[in-house]
N, C-alpha and C positions, 0 to 999 in steps of 0.2 A: 401360351408359351411364356416362360419367363424370362424379362429383359436384362439383361446385365450392364452395369453402368459403362464398361469400357467399349460397348458395341453400339451405344446410343449415338446417333449422330446429332451433335449439337454445335453450339457457338463454341470457336475456338478461344475466344476471349474468356468465356466461362471456365475452360479447362486451365488456361495460363492463371487465372485470379486462384484456382483452388491449389495450383502448385506452388505457388508465392506467398501463401499466407505464413503469419508468423506463428512459429511453432515453439510452446514451451517443452523444453527435454525432460524428462522424469527422472532418468539415470545419469550418471557422472558421464559427461561426455568426454572427459578427459583421461580416459583410461588406455590410452596407448594406439587406438586403432587408427587415429590420423585421418579418419574420413569426415562426413558430412556430420556438424555440429560441434567440431572441436573449438573449445574456449567461448561456446554459448553457457550463459548463465542458467543458474535454474531459479524458479522463482516458487518452489513447493513449500519451502520453510518459513515463506512471507506472508504474512496476513496484514490488511490495511484495517486499524481499529479507527472509527469514528470518534471522536471526545466531543461532547456538547456540553459546555460549560452552563450553556441556559437551562439545560433540562436536568443537569448534573447526571449526566450518564455515559457510558459508552459502550460501543458494539460493534462487532466485526461485520463488515460488509466488504463482501468481495467485489462487488461490482467496481469498486473505488480502485480496483486495477487497472480499469479500462475507462476510468473517469465516468462511472456511470453507477455513482452511489446514490440512495435515496435522496442525500442532499444535493447532489450535482444534476438530479435530472431536472428538465425543463429549464435549466438557467442558463443563460448566455455570459460567461465569463469573461473579463476585462482586467486589464494589466494594470489600471489605476485606481488605486483605492478611494479618490475622492469623488469618483462616478457613482460609488456604493454607501454613501454616507450613512445610511440606516441598517446596512447589513449586520447579520448576528454573525458571531465568531464561531466558528469549529476548527477542528483540527483533522487533518488526516494523518494518523500515525502508523507508519511503517514500523512494523514489529517481526523480526528475524528470530527464528528458534534454532538451537543448534543442542547436540547431546555431547556432554562431557563425562569426565569419570564418575561425579556423583549422581548424573543424570541429565534430564533436561535441563535448559536455561534460557533465558532471554539474552539474547547474542547480541542484537542491534536494533534501537529504537530510534527511531528519528520523525518529527511533527513537522507538518506543511500546514501553514495557515490559510483558511477558506472565510470570506465573508459571503453571506448569501443574504440578498432582500428579496424575498418571495414575493411581496405585492409588485416590486416592477420588473421581477424576472430577470434580475442581473446579480453577478458576484463578482468575488475578487480574488484571483488566485493566477501565481506563477508557474507555470507548467516547467520551466527549467528547477526551481526550487524543488519542487515534487521529485523530478527525475533525480535530482542530487542526493535529495535524502533518501530516496529509494536505494541509490546505490550505496549510500554512506550505511545504512542499515545493514545491507548485505554484508559490508565489509566489517560488521562488528562495532561501528561507533555508535556513540548516543548523543543526540542532537534534540535537546528538550530545555535548553537554558533559556530561550526566546520564550516560551510559554507563561500564561499568566499564571499566578498561584492557584486559583480555582480549579484551572484545566489540568496541571499538573497532579493534582489532589484526586481529580476523577480517574485520570489515568493510572496513576499509583494505584488505587483501591481495585479498580478493573483487572489490573495485571496480578495483583495479589489473588482477587476472589477467582480469577479464572484457574489458578495454578498456584497454591502456596509453595509447593516444591519447586517450581520454575523460578519462583520469585526469589526464595531463599539460596538457590543455585546460581544466582545472577550475581554479575560484580558490585563491587560496593560504588563503583563509579555511578550506575545507573541510580541506585537506592539514593545516593546524594545528590544526583541530577533531580530526582522527583520530591525531594524531602520539602516541605513548604515550611 
């Protein structure tokens, strides 16, 4: 006989956990219905791009949305840079894409610093900075002025190669921000 989830006898705490999980809403939650999810933001147009100036490459790693990117795994993060003196520099760049009259474009780009020392399994990052940069990217801001020139060049090349059309449709502010 087939067993249905709603008829299973189980721990009530498990049911509460399932009900209270964070949900990313796919559709526009502000369409006027006034129900659950009104005012919630959608992250479906945002991607985290890892910029690795050490290897001179950049790539999308969706694990970074939940602090589980390949760079962040098995690393204990601290908020004091001096505790990671030999850390390698990485950037998590929050890239938001929108569609305009000319087509899709890079709407918001904001980079957050990471230092990672694999040997001692320690790293440096400021979580509030990452959250603020995600928010700024979602709001169409460009926060790249604090990046070093090498990292800017890697990011610019990645964005151009990912989609020449989106790069061309993007604002001059982004192009100037990433010019080296």
